[in-house]
C-alpha positions as CSV (number, residue, x, y, z in Angstrom):
1,M,-1.6,-21.1,19.5
2,R,-2.5,-25.1,20.1
3,R,-5.8,-25.8,22.4
4,L,-4.7,-28.2,25.7
5,Q,-6.1,-31.5,25.1
6,V,-7.2,-33.5,28.6
7,G,-7.7,-37.1,27.8
8,F,-10.0,-39.9,28.9
9,S,-10.9,-39.0,32.3
10,I,-10.6,-42.3,35.5
11,R,-13.8,-41.6,36.4
12,Y,-15.5,-42.4,33.3
13,K,-13.3,-46.2,32.6
14,F,-15.6,-47.9,34.8
15,L,-18.5,-46.8,33.7
16,A,-17.4,-47.4,30.0
17,V,-16.8,-51.2,31.2
18,M,-20.0,-51.6,32.9
19,S,-22.3,-50.1,29.5
20,L,-20.6,-52.5,27.2
21,L,-21.1,-55.4,29.7
22,L,-25.0,-53.8,29.6
23,A,-25.2,-53.6,25.9
24,A,-23.4,-57.1,25.4
25,C,-26.8,-58.5,27.6
26,V,-28.7,-56.5,25.6
27,C,-27.5,-57.4,22.2
28,V,-28.3,-61.2,23.4
29,Y,-31.4,-60.8,24.2
30,L,-32.2,-59.0,21.3
31,L,-31.2,-61.8,19.1
32,I,-33.0,-64.5,20.5
33,A,-36.0,-62.7,20.9
34,V,-36.2,-61.6,17.8
35,R,-35.5,-65.4,16.0
36,V,-38.6,-66.6,18.3
37,F,-40.7,-63.9,17.6
38,K,-40.6,-64.2,13.7
39,S,-40.6,-67.9,13.8
40,D,-44.1,-67.1,15.7
41,K,-45.0,-64.6,13.7
42,T,-44.5,-66.4,10.1
43,E,-46.9,-69.3,11.6
44,L,-49.5,-66.6,12.8
45,V,-49.6,-65.1,9.5
46,F,-49.6,-68.5,7.8
47,D,-52.7,-69.8,9.6
48,L,-54.5,-66.4,9.0
49,N,-53.7,-66.0,5.3
50,R,-55.0,-69.9,4.7
51,S,-58.4,-69.5,6.7
52,Q,-58.8,-65.7,4.3
53,V,-58.4,-67.9,1.2
54,S,-59.8,-70.6,2.4
55,N,-63.4,-68.8,3.4
56,L,-63.6,-66.7,0.5
57,A,-63.3,-68.9,-1.4
58,S,-66.0,-71.5,-0.3
59,E,-68.0,-68.5,-0.4
60,L,-67.3,-67.8,-4.5
61,D,-68.2,-71.6,-4.5
62,T,-71.3,-71.1,-3.2
63,Q,-72.6,-68.1,-4.9
64,F,-71.3,-68.6,-9.0
65,E,-72.4,-72.3,-8.2
66,G,-76.2,-71.0,-7.6
67,I,-76.1,-68.1,-10.3
68,S,-74.7,-70.9,-12.9
69,D,-77.6,-72.7,-11.7
70,K,-80.1,-69.6,-12.1
71,F,-78.6,-68.7,-15.4
72,K,-79.4,-72.5,-16.9
73,L,-82.9,-71.9,-15.5
74,F,-83.4,-68.5,-17.1
75,S,-82.3,-70.0,-20.5
76,L,-85.1,-72.8,-20.7
77,L,-87.7,-70.3,-19.4
78,S,-90.8,-71.0,-22.6
79,D,-94.3,-70.1,-23.0
80,S,-95.0,-73.8,-22.3
81,A,-92.6,-73.9,-19.0
82,L,-94.5,-71.1,-17.7
83,Q,-97.4,-73.0,-15.9
84,G,-99.3,-69.6,-16.3
85,R,-97.7,-67.1,-14.9
86,T,-95.4,-64.6,-17.2
87,Q,-91.6,-64.5,-18.3
88,A,-91.2,-61.3,-15.6
89,D,-93.1,-62.9,-12.7
90,W,-89.6,-66.1,-13.6
91,V,-87.5,-63.5,-14.3
92,R,-88.0,-61.7,-10.7
93,E,-88.4,-64.7,-8.3
94,L,-84.8,-65.8,-10.1
95,F,-83.2,-62.1,-9.6
96,P,-85.0,-60.3,-7.3
97,K,-83.9,-56.3,-5.9
98,D,-81.0,-57.3,-4.0
99,S,-79.8,-60.3,-6.3
100,D,-75.8,-59.9,-7.2
101,V,-76.6,-60.4,-10.9
102,V,-77.7,-57.1,-11.9
103,F,-77.8,-58.1,-15.8
104,V,-78.0,-61.3,-17.5
105,S,-79.1,-62.1,-21.8
106,L,-79.5,-64.7,-23.9
107,Y,-77.0,-65.5,-26.9
108,R,-77.9,-67.3,-29.9
109,R,-74.9,-69.4,-30.5
110,N,-73.4,-66.5,-33.2
111,G,-73.2,-64.4,-30.4
112,Q,-75.3,-61.4,-32.4
113,E,-79.1,-62.2,-31.4
114,I,-80.2,-61.7,-27.9
115,V,-83.4,-64.3,-26.9
116,R,-84.2,-62.6,-23.6
117,K,-82.5,-60.7,-21.0
118,F,-82.4,-58.9,-17.3
119,Q,-81.8,-55.6,-16.5
120,N,-81.1,-54.5,-12.4
121,Q,-82.6,-51.0,-13.3
122,S,-81.9,-49.9,-9.5
123,F,-78.7,-50.5,-9.9
124,G,-77.9,-48.8,-12.7
125,Q,-80.3,-45.6,-11.3
126,T,-77.7,-46.1,-8.2
127,Y,-74.6,-45.6,-10.8
128,G,-76.0,-43.3,-12.9
129,L,-75.6,-45.7,-16.1
130,S,-77.6,-45.4,-19.2
131,K,-80.0,-47.8,-20.8
132,D,-77.9,-49.2,-23.2
133,Y,-74.8,-49.5,-21.0
134,F,-74.5,-53.0,-20.7
135,E,-75.2,-54.2,-24.2
136,R,-72.9,-51.3,-25.4
137,T,-71.0,-49.5,-23.6
138,L,-69.7,-52.1,-21.1
139,A,-69.5,-54.7,-24.4
140,K,-67.4,-52.9,-26.0
141,A,-64.9,-51.8,-23.0
142,K,-64.8,-55.2,-21.7
143,P,-65.6,-58.0,-24.7
144,I,-67.7,-60.4,-24.2
145,P,-65.5,-64.3,-25.0
146,F,-68.0,-66.4,-26.5
147,S,-65.7,-68.5,-28.5
148,R,-64.7,-69.5,-25.1
149,I,-68.1,-69.7,-23.0
150,L,-69.0,-71.9,-26.0
151,K,-66.0,-74.4,-25.9
152,D,-65.1,-74.3,-22.0
153,G,-69.2,-74.2,-20.8
154,Q,-68.1,-71.5,-18.6
155,A,-66.0,-68.2,-18.9
156,I,-65.3,-65.8,-15.4
157,W,-63.9,-62.3,-16.6
158,N,-63.7,-59.1,-15.5
159,A,-65.6,-56.3,-16.3
160,S,-65.1,-53.6,-14.6
161,A,-64.7,-50.2,-16.7
162,A,-62.4,-47.3,-15.7
163,D,-65.6,-44.9,-14.6
164,G,-67.8,-47.8,-14.1
165,P,-69.3,-50.1,-11.1
166,P,-67.2,-53.3,-10.2
167,L,-68.5,-56.1,-12.1
168,V,-67.6,-59.2,-12.9
169,G,-68.7,-60.6,-16.0
170,F,-69.8,-64.7,-15.9
171,G,-71.0,-66.6,-19.2
172,R,-72.5,-70.1,-19.3
173,S,-73.4,-72.3,-22.3
174,V,-76.4,-74.1,-22.6
175,V,-77.3,-76.9,-25.1
176,I,-80.9,-76.9,-26.1
177,E,-82.6,-80.3,-26.3
178,D,-85.9,-81.2,-27.4
179,H,-88.4,-84.1,-26.4
180,A,-86.3,-87.3,-26.9
181,G,-83.5,-85.5,-25.6
182,V,-81.2,-84.9,-28.6
183,A,-80.0,-81.4,-29.0
184,I,-80.9,-78.8,-31.3
185,D,-79.2,-75.6,-30.3
186,Q,-77.1,-74.4,-27.8
187,M,-77.0,-71.0,-26.8
188,A,-74.9,-68.5,-24.2
189,V,-76.2,-66.9,-20.9
190,V,-74.0,-64.0,-20.4
191,G,-74.9,-62.2,-17.1
192,Y,-72.7,-59.5,-14.8
193,V,-72.2,-59.9,-10.8
194,K,-71.9,-57.1,-9.1
195,M,-68.6,-57.4,-6.3
196,D,-69.9,-54.7,-3.8
197,K,-70.1,-57.6,-1.5
198,L,-66.4,-59.0,-2.4
199,L,-64.9,-56.2,-2.3
200,K,-66.2,-55.3,1.3
201,S,-64.8,-58.3,2.6
202,L,-61.3,-57.5,1.0
203,S,-61.3,-53.7,2.3
204,L,-61.3,-55.5,6.1
205,V,-58.6,-57.3,5.2
206,K,-55.4,-55.4,6.6
207,L,-52.4,-57.4,7.4
208,N,-51.8,-58.9,3.6
209,H,-53.5,-58.2,0.2
210,M,-56.0,-60.4,-1.6
211,S,-57.1,-60.9,-5.2
212,V,-59.4,-62.7,-6.6
213,V,-57.9,-64.2,-10.5
214,N,-59.4,-66.2,-13.2
215,R,-57.8,-68.8,-14.7
216,D,-56.0,-66.5,-17.0
217,G,-54.3,-64.7,-14.4
218,E,-56.6,-61.5,-14.9
219,V,-57.6,-60.1,-11.3
220,L,-61.2,-59.8,-11.4
221,A,-61.7,-58.1,-7.2
222,S,-58.8,-56.8,-5.3
223,S,-58.0,-54.9,-1.4
224,M,-56.2,-52.5,-4.1
225,A,-59.5,-51.0,-5.7
226,E,-57.0,-49.6,-9.0
227,A,-56.4,-53.3,-9.5
228,A,-59.4,-54.6,-11.3
229,T,-60.2,-51.2,-13.7
230,E,-56.4,-51.0,-14.6
231,N,-56.5,-54.7,-16.0
232,R,-53.6,-56.4,-13.6
233,L,-52.6,-59.2,-14.6
234,M,-50.8,-61.5,-12.5
235,G,-50.3,-64.3,-14.7
236,S,-46.3,-63.8,-14.1
237,H,-46.5,-64.1,-10.3
238,P,-45.1,-66.5,-9.0
239,L,-48.1,-67.1,-6.4
240,F,-50.4,-67.6,-9.3
241,Q,-48.3,-70.0,-10.4
242,A,-47.3,-72.1,-8.2
243,A,-51.2,-72.2,-7.6
244,M,-52.1,-73.1,-10.9
245,S,-49.2,-75.9,-10.6
246,S,-50.5,-77.3,-7.8
247,K,-52.5,-80.0,-7.0
248,T,-53.7,-78.6,-3.8
249,K,-57.2,-77.1,-3.2
250,T,-55.4,-74.4,-0.8
251,S,-52.2,-74.4,0.8
252,V,-49.3,-71.5,1.7
253,I,-45.8,-70.6,0.1
254,N,-42.9,-68.4,0.9
255,L,-42.2,-66.7,-2.3
256,T,-40.1,-63.8,-3.0
257,W,-41.1,-61.2,-5.9
258,Q,-39.4,-58.2,-7.2
259,D,-36.8,-58.7,-4.6
260,E,-39.1,-58.4,-1.7
261,K,-40.1,-62.1,0.6
262,I,-43.6,-62.5,0.7
263,L,-45.6,-65.1,2.6
264,G,-48.4,-66.0,0.4
265,A,-51.2,-68.4,0.5
266,Y,-54.1,-69.3,-2.6
267,S,-57.2,-71.4,-2.7
268,K,-59.3,-72.7,-5.4
269,S,-63.1,-72.2,-6.3
270,F,-65.4,-72.9,-8.6
271,G,-64.5,-75.7,-10.6
272,G,-60.7,-74.2,-10.6
273,K,-61.6,-71.6,-12.2
274,L,-61.3,-69.4,-9.3
275,L,-58.2,-68.4,-7.5
276,V,-58.3,-66.5,-4.0
277,L,-54.5,-65.5,-4.0
278,A,-53.1,-63.6,-0.2
279,Q,-49.7,-62.0,-0.1
280,A,-48.4,-60.2,3.2
281,N,-45.1,-58.4,2.7
282,E,-42.5,-60.1,5.1
283,A,-41.3,-56.6,6.5
284,S,-44.6,-55.5,7.2
285,A,-45.0,-58.6,9.2
286,F,-42.5,-58.4,11.3
287,V,-43.8,-54.1,12.1
288,A,-44.0,-55.5,16.1
289,V,-40.6,-57.2,15.9
290,E,-38.7,-53.9,14.8
291,Q,-41.1,-52.0,17.4
292,L,-39.7,-54.8,20.0
293,V,-36.0,-54.5,19.0
294,E,-36.6,-50.1,19.2
295,R,-38.1,-49.7,22.7
296,S,-35.4,-52.5,23.8
297,L,-32.8,-50.5,22.3
298,I,-34.7,-46.8,24.2
299,F,-34.8,-49.1,27.2
300,S,-31.3,-49.7,27.6
301,L,-29.7,-46.0,26.5
302,I,-31.8,-44.8,29.3
303,V,-30.2,-47.1,31.6
304,M,-27.2,-46.5,30.3
305,T,-27.5,-42.7,30.7
306,A,-28.9,-43.2,34.1
307,A,-25.6,-44.5,34.5
308,F,-23.6,-42.0,33.2
309,L,-25.5,-39.7,35.1
310,A,-25.0,-41.0,38.4
311,A,-21.1,-41.3,37.8
312,I,-20.9,-37.4,36.7
313,L,-22.9,-36.4,39.9
314,L,-20.7,-38.1,42.1
315,S,-17.4,-37.0,40.8
316,R,-18.4,-33.6,39.9
317,S,-17.2,-32.4,43.3
318,L,-13.7,-33.6,42.5
319,T,-13.2,-32.3,39.6
320,R,-15.3,-28.8,38.9
321,P,-11.9,-26.7,40.0
322,L,-9.7,-28.4,37.8
323,A,-12.3,-28.2,34.6
324,Q,-12.7,-24.8,34.9
325,L,-8.5,-24.0,35.3
326,V,-7.8,-26.1,32.0
327,E,-11.2,-24.2,30.4
328,R,-9.5,-20.7,31.6
329,M,-5.6,-21.6,30.1
330,N,-7.7,-22.7,26.8
331,L,-8.9,-19.2,26.6
332,A,-6.0,-17.6,27.5
333,S,-4.2,-19.9,24.7
334,Q,-6.4,-18.5,22.9
335,G,-5.7,-14.3,23.3
336,D,-8.2,-13.9,26.5
337,L,-6.0,-12.2,28.5
338,T,-9.1,-11.1,31.0
339,T,-10.5,-14.2,31.6
340,Q,-10.2,-15.7,35.9
341,I,-10.0,-18.2,38.3
342,H,-12.6,-17.7,41.8
343,L,-12.7,-20.5,43.9
344,G,-14.4,-21.5,46.8
345,N,-12.2,-23.8,48.4
346,K,-9.2,-22.7,50.2
347,D,-7.2,-25.7,48.9
348,E,-4.2,-26.7,46.5
349,T,-6.1,-25.4,44.0
350,A,-7.0,-22.2,45.3
351,V,-3.1,-21.5,45.5
352,L,-3.3,-22.3,41.6
353,A,-5.7,-20.8,40.6
354,G,-3.9,-17.4,42.5
355,S,-1.2,-17.5,40.2
356,F,-2.8,-18.1,37.0
357,N,-4.4,-14.8,38.0
358,Q,-1.6,-12.8,38.4
359,M,0.2,-14.2,35.6
360,I,-2.6,-13.5,33.0
361,A,-2.9,-10.1,34.6
362,D,1.2,-9.2,34.0
363,L,0.4,-11.1,30.2
364,K,-2.6,-8.5,29.7
365,Q,-0.1,-5.8,30.7
366,S,2.2,-6.6,28.4
367,R,0.6,-7.0,25.3
368,D,-1.9,-3.6,25.8
369,A,2.0,-1.7,25.8
370,L,2.6,-3.0,22.8
371,E,-0.5,-3.0,20.7
372,E,-0.3,1.1,21.8
373,I,3.1,0.8,19.6
374,N,1.0,-0.6,17.4
375,R,-1.5,1.4,16.6
376,D,0.6,4.8,16.1
377,L,3.3,3.1,13.6
378,D,0.1,2.3,11.9
379,Q,-1.3,5.5,11.7
380,K,1.6,7.2,10.4
381,V,2.1,4.6,7.9
382,K,-1.6,5.9,6.5
383,D,-1.3,9.2,6.5
384,R,1.9,9.4,4.8
385,T,-0.2,6.9,1.9
386,Q,-2.7,9.0,1.9
387,Q,-0.6,11.7,1.1
388,L,1.3,9.4,-1.9
389,E,-2.3,9.2,-3.0
390,E,-3.0,12.6,-3.3
391,Q,-0.5,13.4,-5.1
392,N,-0.9,10.2,-7.8
393,R,-4.4,11.3,-8.0
394,A,-3.5,14.6,-8.5
395,V,-1.0,13.7,-11.8
396,K,-3.5,11.5,-13.4
397,E,-6.4,14.3,-13.3
398,A,-3.8,15.7,-15.3
399,Q,-3.1,13.7,-17.4
400,E,-6.2,12.9,-18.3
401,A,-7.3,16.5,-18.6
402,L,-5.1,17.0,-21.7
403,L,-5.8,13.5,-23.3
404,R,-9.5,14.7,-23.4
405,T,-8.6,18.3,-24.7
406,T,-6.6,16.4,-27.3
407,R,-9.3,14.3,-28.4
408,L,-12.3,16.7,-28.3
409,A,-11.1,17.7,-31.8
410,S,-12.6,14.4,-34.0
411,I,-15.6,14.1,-31.2
412,G,-18.1,15.7,-34.4
413,E,-17.1,13.2,-37.2
414,V,-16.8,9.9,-34.5
415,A,-20.5,10.8,-33.1
416,G,-22.8,10.4,-35.6
417,R,-21.3,7.1,-36.7
418,A,-20.9,6.0,-33.5
419,A,-24.2,6.6,-32.0
420,H,-25.7,4.3,-35.1
421,E,-22.9,1.2,-34.7
422,V,-24.2,1.5,-30.8
423,L,-27.6,2.1,-31.6
424,N,-27.7,-2.4,-32.2
425,P,-26.2,-4.1,-29.2
426,L,-28.0,-1.0,-27.4
427,T,-31.7,-2.0,-29.0
428,S,-30.7,-5.6,-27.8
429,L,-29.4,-4.6,-24.7
430,M,-32.4,-3.0,-23.4
431,T,-35.1,-5.1,-25.2
432,R,-33.2,-8.2,-23.1
433,L,-33.4,-6.1,-19.7
434,G,-37.0,-6.0,-20.8
435,I,-37.5,-9.3,-21.4
436,M,-36.2,-10.4,-17.9
437,E,-37.5,-7.6,-16.2
438,R,-41.2,-9.7,-17.4
439,K,-39.6,-13.1,-16.7
440,M,-39.0,-11.9,-13.2
441,Q,-42.0,-10.4,-12.9
442,K,-44.2,-13.7,-14.4
443,E,-42.1,-16.7,-12.5
444,L,-40.8,-15.1,-9.6
445,T,-44.0,-13.4,-8.0
446,P,-45.8,-16.8,-7.7
447,Q,-43.1,-18.8,-5.8
448,L,-42.2,-16.1,-3.3
449,Q,-46.1,-16.6,-2.9
450,V,-46.2,-20.4,-2.4
451,L,-43.1,-19.7,-0.1
452,G,-45.0,-17.1,1.8
453,D,-48.5,-19.4,2.4
454,M,-46.6,-22.0,3.2
455,H,-44.3,-19.6,6.2
456,S,-47.7,-18.4,7.1
457,A,-49.4,-21.5,7.1
458,W,-46.6,-22.9,9.3
459,D,-46.1,-20.4,11.6
460,K,-50.4,-20.1,12.2
461,D,-50.0,-24.0,13.0
462,Y,-46.7,-23.6,15.5
463,Q,-48.3,-20.5,17.3
464,E,-51.5,-22.5,17.6
465,G,-50.1,-26.1,18.8
466,G,-46.4,-26.1,18.8
467,F,-44.1,-28.7,16.9
468,D,-46.3,-30.8,18.0
469,Q,-49.5,-29.5,15.7
470,L,-47.5,-28.7,13.0
471,V,-46.7,-32.4,12.8
472,Q,-49.8,-33.1,13.3
473,V,-51.1,-31.0,10.6
474,W,-48.3,-32.4,8.4
475,K,-49.6,-36.0,8.5
476,K,-53.4,-34.7,7.2
477,P,-53.5,-35.8,3.7
478,S,-53.4,-33.0,1.1
479,E,-56.6,-31.9,-0.9
480,I,-54.6,-31.5,-3.7
481,Q,-52.9,-34.9,-3.7
482,P,-54.7,-37.1,-1.7
483,Q,-51.8,-39.4,-1.9
484,L,-50.0,-37.5,-0.6
485,N,-49.9,-35.6,3.3
486,L,-49.3,-32.5,3.6
487,W,-45.6,-32.7,4.5
488,Q,-44.7,-34.4,0.9
489,E,-47.1,-31.8,-0.5
490,D,-44.4,-28.8,1.1
491,L,-41.7,-30.7,0.3
492,G,-42.7,-31.3,-3.2
493,N,-43.5,-27.3,-3.6
494,L,-40.3,-26.5,-2.2
495,Q,-38.8,-28.8,-4.7
496,S,-40.5,-27.4,-7.5
497,I,-39.3,-23.4,-6.3
498,Q,-36.0,-24.7,-6.6
499,Q,-35.7,-26.6,-9.4
500,G,-37.5,-23.0,-10.8
501,I,-35.1,-21.2,-8.8
502,G,-32.6,-23.3,-10.4
503,G,-33.8,-22.9,-14.0
504,Q,-34.1,-19.3,-13.5
505,L,-30.6,-18.5,-12.2
506,K,-29.7,-20.2,-15.5
507,T,-31.4,-18.0,-17.8
508,F,-30.3,-15.0,-16.0
509,L,-26.7,-16.2,-16.3
510,Q,-27.2,-16.7,-19.6
511,D,-29.1,-13.4,-20.1
512,T,-26.5,-11.6,-17.9
513,E,-23.6,-13.2,-20.4
514,F,-25.3,-11.7,-23.3
515,L,-25.3,-8.6,-22.0
516,K,-21.7,-9.0,-21.1
517,R,-21.4,-9.5,-24.9
518,E,-23.5,-6.7,-25.5
519,G,-21.6,-4.0,-23.7
520,T,-18.3,-5.4,-25.2
521,R,-19.2,-5.1,-28.3
522,I,-19.9,-1.8,-27.4
523,N,-17.0,-0.8,-26.2
524,K,-15.2,-1.8,-29.0
525,I,-17.3,-0.2,-31.4
526,I,-16.8,3.2,-29.6
527,N,-12.6,2.5,-29.4
528,S,-12.9,1.4,-33.4
529,M,-14.9,4.5,-34.3
530,R,-12.1,6.7,-32.5
531,K,-9.7,5.1,-35.3
532,L,-12.1,5.1,-38.0
533,T,-9.7,7.1,-40.6
534,V,-7.2,4.3,-39.9
535,T,-8.9,0.6,-40.3
536,K,-7.3,-2.1,-38.8
537,S,-8.7,-5.5,-38.2
538,D,-8.1,-8.1,-35.8
539,K,-8.9,-11.4,-38.0
540,T,-9.2,-14.5,-36.3
541,K,-10.4,-18.1,-38.3
542,Q,-14.4,-18.1,-37.8
543,S,-17.4,-19.7,-38.6
544,V,-20.0,-18.1,-40.7
545,H,-22.7,-20.4,-40.0
546,H,-21.8,-20.1,-36.1
547,L,-21.5,-16.1,-36.3
548,L,-25.0,-15.6,-38.2
549,S,-26.3,-18.0,-34.8
550,E,-24.9,-15.3,-32.9
551,C,-26.6,-12.2,-35.0
552,C,-29.7,-14.0,-34.9
553,A,-29.3,-14.6,-31.3
554,I,-28.9,-11.0,-30.6
555,M,-31.2,-9.8,-32.5
556,G,-33.6,-12.1,-32.0
557,D,-35.4,-10.3,-28.9
558,L,-36.3,-7.6,-31.4
559,F,-38.0,-9.6,-34.6
560,E,-40.0,-11.8,-31.5
561,Q,-41.3,-8.3,-29.9
562,K,-42.7,-7.2,-33.3
563,K,-43.6,-11.3,-34.3
564,F,-41.4,-11.3,-37.7
565,S,-39.7,-14.6,-37.9
566,V,-36.6,-15.7,-38.8
567,L,-35.8,-18.6,-41.1
568,C,-31.7,-20.0,-41.2
569,E,-30.8,-22.0,-44.3
570,F,-27.0,-23.0,-44.1
571,T,-26.0,-24.9,-47.3
572,A,-23.0,-23.7,-47.7
573,E,-20.3,-26.6,-47.1
574,Q,-17.7,-25.0,-46.3
575,D,-17.3,-21.7,-43.6
576,S,-14.4,-21.3,-42.3
577,V,-13.3,-17.4,-42.8
578,S,-10.5,-15.0,-41.5
579,I,-12.3,-12.4,-40.3
580,D,-13.0,-9.5,-37.6
581,R,-15.7,-11.7,-35.5
582,D,-16.7,-8.0,-33.8
583,E,-16.8,-6.0,-37.3
584,F,-18.8,-9.0,-38.9
585,I,-21.7,-9.2,-36.3
586,Q,-21.7,-5.2,-36.0
587,S,-22.3,-5.9,-40.3
588,V,-25.3,-8.6,-40.8
589,T,-26.9,-6.8,-37.6
590,N,-27.3,-3.3,-39.6
591,M,-28.4,-5.2,-42.1
592,M,-31.0,-7.5,-39.8
593,R,-32.2,-4.2,-38.5
594,N,-32.3,-2.7,-41.7
595,S,-34.6,-5.3,-42.9
596,L,-36.5,-5.1,-39.5
597,Q,-37.2,-1.6,-40.0
598,A,-38.7,-1.9,-43.7
599,M,-40.5,-5.2,-42.5
600,D,-42.4,-3.0,-39.5
601,E,-42.8,0.0,-42.0
602,L,-45.3,-2.3,-44.4
603,A,-46.8,-4.0,-41.4
604,K,-48.5,-0.8,-40.2
605,D,-50.8,-0.7,-43.1
606,H,-50.4,-4.9,-44.0
607,P,-51.1,-6.3,-40.0
608,E,-52.5,-9.9,-41.2
609,Q,-49.1,-10.4,-43.4
610,K,-46.8,-12.4,-41.8
611,F,-43.3,-11.3,-42.5
612,Q,-40.0,-12.6,-42.4
613,L,-36.7,-12.8,-42.9
614,R,-34.5,-15.3,-44.4
615,L,-30.7,-15.8,-44.0
616,M,-29.1,-18.1,-46.3
617,T,-25.7,-19.6,-47.7
618,A,-24.0,-20.9,-50.3
619,V,-20.4,-21.6,-52.0
620,V,-19.5,-19.6,-55.0
621,K,-15.5,-20.4,-56.1
622,D,-13.3,-19.5,-53.5
623,E,-15.9,-17.4,-51.0
624,I,-19.2,-17.7,-49.1
625,Q,-22.4,-15.9,-50.1
626,I,-24.7,-15.1,-47.7
627,Y,-27.8,-13.9,-48.9
628,I,-29.5,-11.6,-46.9
629,E,-33.6,-11.2,-47.9
630,D,-36.9,-10.1,-46.5
631,N,-40.3,-9.0,-47.3
632,G,-40.7,-5.3,-46.3
633,V,-41.4,-2.3,-47.7
634,G,-38.4,-2.7,-50.6
635,V,-36.0,0.2,-51.9
636,P,-37.3,2.1,-54.6
637,T,-35.7,2.1,-58.1
638,Q,-34.7,5.9,-57.9
639,Y,-32.5,5.2,-54.1
640,Q,-30.8,1.8,-55.0
641,S,-28.2,3.4,-56.7
642,H,-27.6,5.7,-53.5
643,L,-27.9,3.3,-50.7
644,F,-24.1,2.8,-50.0
645,E,-23.7,6.5,-50.2
646,S,-22.4,7.9,-46.3
647,Q,-25.6,9.6,-44.8
648,F,-28.0,8.8,-47.4
649,T,-31.4,7.3,-45.9
650,T,-35.0,7.5,-46.9
651,K,-35.7,7.0,-42.7
652,G,-36.6,9.4,-40.5
653,P,-34.1,10.7,-38.0
654,E,-35.8,8.7,-35.1
655,E,-34.7,5.3,-37.4
656,G,-31.7,6.7,-39.8
657,T,-28.5,8.3,-39.9
658,G,-27.2,7.0,-43.5
659,L,-24.2,5.5,-41.8
660,G,-25.1,2.1,-41.3
661,L,-24.8,0.4,-44.9
662,G,-21.2,2.5,-45.7
663,I,-20.0,1.4,-42.1
664,S,-21.0,-2.5,-43.2
665,R,-19.2,-1.9,-46.3
666,R,-16.3,-0.3,-45.2
667,F,-15.9,-3.6,-42.2
668,L,-16.2,-6.4,-44.9
669,R,-14.3,-4.5,-47.5
670,A,-11.5,-4.4,-44.5
671,N,-11.8,-7.6,-44.4
672,G,-11.3,-9.0,-48.1
673,G,-15.1,-9.7,-48.4
674,D,-17.8,-6.9,-49.6
675,I,-21.6,-6.4,-49.6
676,E,-24.1,-5.8,-52.3
677,F,-27.6,-4.7,-53.8
678,V,-28.9,-7.4,-55.5
679,S,-33.0,-6.8,-56.0
680,S,-35.9,-5.6,-54.7
681,D,-40.0,-6.5,-55.1
682,L,-41.9,-3.6,-53.7
683,G,-43.2,-4.9,-51.0
684,R,-42.4,-8.9,-51.4
685,K,-38.5,-9.4,-51.4
686,T,-35.6,-7.2,-51.3
687,V,-32.5,-9.1,-51.3
688,F,-28.7,-8.5,-50.4
689,R,-25.7,-10.4,-50.3
690,I,-22.7,-10.3,-48.7
691,R,-18.9,-12.0,-49.2
692,V,-16.3,-13.2,-47.8
693,P,-13.5,-15.7,-49.0
694,I,-13.1,-18.7,-47.9
695,V,-9.9,-19.8,-45.7
696,G,-7.3,-22.4,-48.0
697,E,-5.6,-24.6,-46.3
698,K,-2.2,-23.0,-46.3
699,E,-4.3,-20.2,-45.0
700,K,-6.2,-22.1,-42.4
701,G,-2.5,-22.8,-41.5
702,A,-1.5,-19.0,-40.8
703,A,-4.9,-18.7,-39.3
704,A,-3.8,-20.8,-36.9
């Protein structure tokens, strides 16, 4: 029945108007506040970026100017300039233990011969570096740009290897002059500077992302530690391009990179050889604005909710009786005739409630009488139906008994052949069931274990601190994947389990379809065996290659279980035939099973040998020929002429009945083909051939 509906209540109309006015005021306030706050926030971010890049550029200027001067002094150390002190004393004074320079070497112009070198041993011990790390390992991973050093006079490059400490390579050219001031040689001083202090300064920056790059856009140091070790380049970044094209030393800029708005700043250092870049994502910078909007929305919702509650409390005493009446009427319209209305007042609504209760009582009495009549009628119909079913069952049982008696005469002849023909699909069916059982135990059990572990962990956290404790645990970083929290890890596990179960379901459906096909084959084999005296094939147009692939799929589990391989070489250009599909599959699988047993018998004495079954096709005249070749025990000469005789077999009673080849030949001949023994080289190669006529153009039309 149709449910009674109530329109919009009058007591809510005034509240709705007031709520709309309040919401409009809140929206106007939020629009003005967001615009003003965004403008102020942008200027603040620009000032902060400008200050940070300028300060860092000044520090780099001081640091690399000092290092450049020390490198020049290092190149000028000679016996005449030592003034009574050793070279080691001068080197220790130039590069003390706390120096940023951890390795320096003076090279000849060819870049192959080292004149002198210095290495900070304590730095190498701290990072576990080998003695030749800088000269061999690092020089190979990060080649020294000698040509650029000699050409430009100075060069700075990224020297942070993937498994090494964070370093920056610095080299400068030194011209050696004689006493007359004439240049007599040119050398290159190459050194590596540790970036610990610089990286520490960068790590303190939270609002934006800062990078130090050279003129080629190569990242030397970054607030993202992996940027330097992964050899990232910023040559295509618009902030780097703006800095390189600008004539000013320090500036700020608005730009867009990869569909994201960025507030950027840059400062040039060390004569323009170094660039300090800072970029802040506009969306991240304006998080405070979003928080202001969220809090304002929450406040407005609280006010509007309070207004609704006040209106509901004031009008509740007036509308409660009507609401109860509407509710009971809806229940009655849905068939509930046990509902009653009990009001505490004595006004007109009480009279209306009494009339409603009386009406419901009358309706309930009438419905109970009708239900009693219907129950009596249903019982009579059921009794009569049961009598008819018992009579039909007796007739059917008598017919089935008569049919079974008629068929008993032919069971003895059919039983042997049916058992042999059913053996192939039944063996495939049982093998596939075993594989399905092992897959379920191997793949489903770990997934259930993961679900159990997740449930236990969630339940433990919830029991200890409720939902809040559970949420806090979810936010903790994963021990297995530190870049994810536990909630993301659990979601990933659930997704993996979903995908795993999906894959298992797909495989299970494929296996189920395989079992259904094999069951259908068994059913058809049994039905056809009952009529072996009259062979009548259900011929349809089929692809021989497709049928052979189905045979390989059916017998594949048995061959895989024995670790034998099946090689298919389908070279026939035409493979369309008119044949009974199931009889062809039964014939080929019989042959494949014989080959499997022959190879298995030889494998007992030669387990190290590799066994293989080959299926080959070729077109000869107007028929397609299928060759079945194996390297099993073979067929002795004295048995070759008896292969197709009924009940002839060289196997034990548990493996063969002597019916397989004869039935296979009978099936193929009924379809216009034949099966032939070709040759047998004992223990090496045995070949059988199946011939089936190809469907011509006219026959194709008839078959279709």
